[in-house]
N, C-alpha and C positions, 0 to 999 in steps of 0.2 A: 738454470730452471731444469727440472726433473723429466726425463725422456716423458713425451706426450704420447708416440707411438706403443701401444701395447699389442701384446700377441693376439687378443681380440679384436684390434681394431684401432681406429683413428678416434678420440675424443673429438666429439662438435660439440656445441652449442645448438640449439633449437633454432637460432638466426641463421644459421649456415657459419659462424665464423669458426674457429678451431682453438682446440682448450688454452694455446699458446695466446692468444688473442685477450685473455683476462688472465690480470696477474693476481695470484692468490696465494704470496710467498706469505701471507699472512696466517696462514691454516697449518703451520707448522705442528710437525706430528701426524700428520692425517695424509692419506695416501691420497693420491688425484680420483683416483677409483671413486672410493668413499665419498669424496667431497662433491665430485659431480653428481653421485646419485643423489646426494641428500639435496644438492641445489636442484633437480631434476631435469638437468641436460639431458639431451638425446645423444646416444651412442650409435654404431654400425653394427654392434651386434645383436640378433634377437636375444639371447639370454641375458644379456647385460641390462637390455631394455624393460625386460619382465621384472630384473631384480630394482631397476628404479622406478618402475608401478608398485612394487611391494612397499618400498621403503616409504614412497610418496604417500600412500595408503596410511601405513602405521603412523608418521607422524601427523598425518589428518585426522587419525581416529583417536589420538591425544592430545590433540589440540596446539602444536608446536609449528611454527613458523620459523624457516634459516634465512636469516639477510644477511647482506653484505654492503657497506655502505663504503665510500671515498671521498674524502674532503674535494680533492681535485676534482671539478666539474661537478660536485654535488650528488654524487650518482649513488640511487639508491637500488641494489637488486633484492629480489626476491625469488624463493623456491617454489616451485608451480602450483603450489598447494595453498597459496596465499590469500587470494580469494574465499575460497572455500570454509578456511578458518577464522579470516579477520570479518566475513560475512560484508566484503566489499572486494572492488576491484581497485586491491590498492595497488597492484602493479601497475595500472592506467593511472589512477589519482594519485598515486604518492612516488613517482619517479624520483625524488627529491630528499634528501634529510631534512629540508625546510618544509616541504608540503607535506610529511610524516609527521613532523613538530606544529606545525598549525592544528592539526587535529586531536593534540591533546588536549584535554579540558585544562583550562587554566588555574586552576587549584590544584593539580597535582604535575603541571609540566616540571614543576621547580626541582621535584625529587627525581625525576631523569638529567636532567640537566647538570645536577651538582652529581652525581654517581660517574657520568659520562666525562663532563667537560670541568666541574668543578670541583674531584675529588681532593685535589691538591697531591695524588700522587705521583711518581717521575715510573717512567717508563725506562727498564732496563736493556732493554732489547727484547724482552719475551712475551711485552705487552701488559698492561694491567686491566685483573678480571674487575666486573662489576658486576652488579645484579639490583634492580629497580622494580617498584610497580607504579603505577599511575592509571589514570583513566582515558578510553582513545573515544571518539567522536569517527568509528569508520567510514561513515556515509556524511558526516560535515554534522556541524552543530544543529543545522534544522531538521535535522533527523531526532527521530528519539533512542534511538540503538545506541546504547553504550557498553564498552565492553573495558574489562579489569584485566589488564596485561601484565604479568610478570615477565621481564626482559633481563636476560642473563647474558654475558661474553667477554669479550676482551677488544680493549681499544689499543693501538699504537701509537706512537708519537711519531711527530715529523721533528724536521728541526728545530722547530721553534720550541718544540717539547708538549705541544696542543695534541688532542687527536687527530690525526690525519686518516686513519681507518679505523672501523670500527664491524665487528662481526658477531652475531649470536641467536639467539633463540627468542622467538617471543612465543608466550604461552598467555591463553585464555583461562583465566582463573575467577570467572563470575562467582560460580558457586563455594571455593573456597572463600571469596572476599565476604559474599553475603552470609556464608557462617559466620565468619569471624566479626562480620559488624551485629550479627544476632548476637553474639556473645556477649561482646562488648555492650550493646542493648540490653541483656538479661543479667550482667554484673551490676547495673544501676537500677532499671526498671521491673517493673511487675509485668509478665507477658501478657497477661490476662488483661490486666486493667489499664497500662502504661502509666501508672502513678509509679513513685518511687517506690524500689523494694526496700524491706525492712530495715537493710544493713546500712542503707544508704541514707533512708531517712532520720533513723538514729544515729548517723551520724552528724547530719545537719542538728537535731534537737542538741547535740553535745555542744557543737559548737556554740549556741545559739546560749548555751547555759555558761559557757567558759565566756565567750564575750561579754557577757551580762554584767558583770562586776566594773567594765570600762563605759558603761553607756546607763544612760537613766530608762533605758528601754522594758516596758513591760510585757509579759504574753504570759500564755496559758497553754496546758498541753491538756490535749480532748483524745479520748479514746472513744469510737462507735461502733458499736456490732449490731448487724444485724440479725434480730429476732427468728429465733423458731426456725431456723435456715433447715433444720432437716426434714420438715414436713414440705418443703419444697422440694429438695433432693427427691425423696420417696414420691412425692405425688407426680412431679413432672420429667424427671431426672436431672443427668449432671450437666447435659447442654443448656439446658432452659435455668437451670440453676447459675450455670455463667455467665447467660444474657441479663440474669439479675443482679449479678454482683457488679458486670461491667456497666450495669445502666446507674445503679447506687454510686458507684465511683463518680460515673460522669456527672449526676446531680449533686455530689459533694464541692467536687471539681470547681462547677459553675458559681459555686457560690461562695468559694473563697476570695478575699479582696487582695490586691498586689502586695506580696512581701510575706503571706503566709503560705504554707506548706501542708501536703496531705502527701501521705504514704500507705501502703497495702501491707500490715506487719503481720497478720496471717491471715487465714481461709477466709473469714466475715470479718474481721479488723480491719479498722483504718484507725491511722493516727494524724491528727492535726495539730500543726503548731499554728497560733493565732498570735501574732504579733501586735502590740499595741490595744491590749485586750486588761482591764483592770480585773482583780478579783469578783467587783461587783456587776461587772458586764459578761460574766462566764456565762452567765443562765440564758439569757437573751440571746448570745452569739452560741450557743447549743441549740437553741429553738428553732434557729435557723437554717439547721441542717436536719433537724428531725421533722419539719414541716417539709421538706425535701421530699422524702420517700415517705411520709405520712399522709398527704392530701392527695396526691395521683398516682392513680394506677400506673405499674408498669407493664408496657406490652412487648408482648413474648410471641415467638413462632405459635407456641398455644394459646395464644389469648392473653389478654389482662392479668396480671398478679400482686395483690397488695401483701407490703412487708412493710414493718415497722425497723425502727433502730433505739438501741438504749444506749446512751451516751454516759462518761463520766470523766471528770478532768480535774485539774488541780493546777491554781496559780502558782508561776514560777516563779515564788518571793523566795527572801532569804533561807528559808527553812526547807528548800529543795535544793541542797547544794550539786547535786551531780545526776546523774543520767538514772542509774538504778535506783535515786530517791523518786523521781518523777515517773517512773515506769510502777515501781510499786504502790505510789499514790493514785496514779491514776487509774489502774487495775482495779484497786481496792474500790475507790468511786463507781466505777465501773459495776463492778458485784452486787453495791447496794444498791445500785437503780436497778439493778435486775430483781433483787428480792423484794425493793419496795413496790414497782410498778414497771413493768416492759413499757417501753416508747417513751421513758421520763430520762431526765439528767437529775444527777446529782454530781455537786464538786466533795473535794475530799477535805475531809475534816481533821485537821492533826491532832487524832485521839492515840497517845502510845500505844497502847495494847493494839489497836489495829494496826499500827505500822509493824508490831513486833509481829503478828499473826501473818501479816502480808509476807515479811520477812521470811518465814520459816518456811512458807508455799514457795517462796520463790529459790529457797535452798533446798527444798527437795526435789522440785523443778531441775534443779543442776548435776542433782545426783543423778536423777535418771539419764540424762543427756552424758554426762561421764561417764556412767554406768557402759552404754552401749558404745560410747564410744572407746571406751578401755578395755571393752571386754571382760567387765567384771561380774561376769553372771556365770553362777556355778549351775549345775543341775543337783538334784537330789530325789532317790528313788522310793518310793512306798508302794510295798508289795499288794499285787491283788489277789488274794489266795482262793484253790479250788472251796467249794463248800462241803465235800465230801472228804477229801484226803486232806485240808487245811496247809496244802502246799503251793508255794507261790505259783502263779499261772502266768502272771506278766508283772509289770512293775510303771506305775504312775510316775512320769516326769513331773517332777516340780521344781519350781527355781528358788532360789536363794542368792540375795544380795548382801553384801555388807557395803556402807557407805565408808569414806574416804578415811574414817578413824578406826575403821574396822568393826562397828558395830553394825548389828542386823538390822536390815529395814524389812518390815513387814510384807511380804511377798502383794496382799491384796493392795497395799497403800500404793506399793511401788507400780502394781497395774494400772490401778485408776489414773496415776500422776501420767502415765505414759500413752494410756488413753486421750486425758486432756490435751497433751501438749501435740496430739497426734503422730506420737511416733508407736502406737501400739502394731502397724505394721513391721516395723523394724525390728520390733521384740519377737514379735513370731515367727520373722526371718531366722532369727538368732538360734531360737529354741528350736526350729526346724534343724537348722544346719548342726548344733552340737548333737540332739538325739540321731541323727542320722548316723554322726561321726561314732557314734556307740555302736549300734546296731553294724555296722562296718565292722567295727572293729573285735567285737565279739558275736560269734554266730549263735550263743546260747540264749542271747539278750532278746526279751518282747518287751516292747515300750507302746505306753499311751502318751501321748501329748494334748494338752489342752489348747484351742486356738480362739480368738478373737473374733466377735462375732461378725466383722466385716470381710474375713480372711477368704471367704468365698468368692467375694469380687475381684480379690488381688492377684492376678494375671501373674505378676512376677511371682510369689509364693509358689503358686500351682507349676509353674513352669520350671522352678528350681527342683521342685520333690519330683517331677515329671522326667526331668535329666538325672539326676542322681538313680534313680531306682527302676527305669522302665527297663531297664538290661538287666536287673535283678530281683527276680520275682520273689526270690529267698529273704531277700531283704523287706520286700514290702509285705510279705506275708508275714512279720511280724511287728507291723507299726498299728496301733490303733488311733485313729484318729477323734477326739471330744468334740463336739459343739455342742452348747448348751438349747435348751427347750425354748426358751426366749428368743433366742436368735434366728432358731428354724422357722417359728412362728410369724416373725418379723419378717421375713421374705421367703415363703415356702418355696418359691419355684428356683430361686436360685440354689435353696437348700437341698434341693433335688437332686437338681445339674453337680451340685458341688460333691454329692455323695457319691454318684453315680461314676465320677471322675476319680474318687479316692478307689472304690471297688474295680473298677475296671485296671486299675495297676495292681489291684490283688491285697491292698489294705484294705481294713476293717474301718467301721465308722461305729461311734458311739454316742447316746442323745446321753449327754450331763444333767445334772439336775431335773430329774421327769419328775414332774408334779408340783413344781414352783411356777409353772405358766400353765396349766391345763391345756395340753395338747389333746385333742379328741384320738382315739384309735386309730381313726381313719385315718388322719393325716401320720401317724405313726406308721401305718401301713405304706403308706404313698413314699413316706423317705427310704424304706428298704434299708433299715441299719440292719447291722449284727448284735448290737448290745445296746438295753439300757440300764442307765444308772439312776436308780431311784434316788430321790434327792434326801440328804439325812436326816432333815428334821422329821422323816415319816418311822424312820431307823430306830435312832438314838434312845428313843422309851417304848420300843415296841413292848417290851415286854411287860408295862405297866399302862400301854393307852390302848385299848379296845379299838378307837375307831382307826388308828395308823395301823393295827393289826389287820384290819379288815381291807383296809386300803390294799397293802403289801398281797396279802395273799390273792385278793382278787384281782391285783394287777398283775402277779406272777403268773396264774392261770392263763388271762386270756394272752399274754406275751408268749406262752409256751405255743397257745394255737397258733400266734404268728410266726413261731419258729423265731424268736428273738430271744437271747440271753439276756439274765437279769444281772446285775448287779447291786449288792447292798452296800451302801457308803454308812461312814460313822458307826459300825461296829465296834464299841468300845468297850463291852464289858462279854464274860462269859455265859451269861442270861440272855441278852440280846443274841447270840449267837444261837444258843438251843432254842429260843423261839423259830429263830429264822430257817434250823433244820429240816421243820415240819412243812416247809415250803418248796417252790418249786425257785428259787435262787443260786442260781450256778456258782456265784463269786462273790466274794465279803469283802469289804476292805474298812480298815479302822486302825486305830490303836490296840486294840486287842489282838490284833495279828503284826502289828509293827508299826512304828513312825517313819516318815522320810529321812532316808541317809546317804549322805554323799560318798559313802563306799560303794563300790562297784559290786554286786554278789558275784558276778561272772569271772571277777577279776583273779589273776593265781595270787599266791602270798606274796605280799611284798609292792602288792599293785593295788593300789584300794581307793585310788581316787584318778577322776577323769582330767586331764590336764589337754586343755585345747586354746 
């Protein structure tokens, strides 16, 4: 035994016994002072008492308890903060190892027992480390209090090789356990509805298709879509929309038979695997689900809401050999039902050209996803020139994408599919990231970017821009953000707030395609933008179309009064440029002044493209 008399005094336990009365040789490598402090034992020195109290407070704040157990007498000793951390007076209620074990829930006690007593490991004299997690009822099973405890320490063997002494730390990990449980839940289920998520549902569908060859079971795959859901979003907001989705999911679930499955496969789409259902029975089966939403109003926090569903389906016969074909056919049937009559059902008819068209759609969707994942998006730059000098004032950033074979994908087609797949936000983030990289790399660069209609509501997009340019006003002032006139009309208040946030950073804002949505000049004044780009359809034939000349001249004069600069798009000939020269148009953009190019106008020789 090491000496127990220290310069500061004699160590004593709070019950008055000397330190020698408690054998703790298992705490090899730790000083008696350190052990006594962690066990919360009293000492004679005022300074040491303060240190013990501080150590106790630290252990309590991080939710840790120190314990020591000896098989002889089944004695279990606790650090003095045990009651606070364990939410029960375990010092009194669990003075023995058996009493503590009796409060571990039956479904988790095996993990603790195996780690300490049944690990099969041998103590070579220095003890055997262990770690386990289990659930504890600190106040007994009649109480609802449950704690998830992470226990780690060492056990030391007696002469029979079994654990004779154990010491360690118990840590309450309720938050971590709940987080892990939530992650496990979300890996299989949809958070909003509690249904299977897309990946798990499709995995179940795939297994059904594989097992079908070994059985005589007949089944169908149905896809249900909530109709006109954007109207619900815009009229009532996202919270009410979520209530509608949850209720529709519940109504579908309550009409399933034993053995049927349902999953949420996208925002407003549900997949249903209906077993023991022949091709002839599909329509009647689908009607059972359609009437679930059609016949009764959905009660929400703002009152009753009425929605309908449209459904498409395919019989999983020999013509549907795999999951891919099942998805293509069911979605094709759904599209045809939407075009025919919303709120109805259609089954897939195996028309060869229909399947081919659907395959092309699926392939394009795959291209969009892979381009974003593989970062196969390039930027091109089209000059916007000053009307008086013809010199570039800034450049519009345009997107260029090639498929996996190296063939160009039309940008408009790529953007349309990205929006259909709900990936527009990801695309906006990528374009913003690449554009800012150019602005930071080339101080001479002045760029404008187009954003999707919903980017004003994208907090992540705004936060990213704020984080990158807030401390770099010289970069922000070289950025122009273009929003479409139609997007501004659809959510005028949101558009006003978005413009204000951009201008507060020092960036400029432009209204794109002006004239296509017939915005009033009052709304244009409320938006307080810097520039307006006149829709190209009013410009391209201005030299021969008197009505378009009158519109551009009138608008240019009014914009000048509002102190808004005007950009004319689609200036493709010298004749159009000459007509515009007599009007108050500040900038021209079009093929007459240059097409979009991947070359960087500001790069030095030998550096003609941006690598990101």
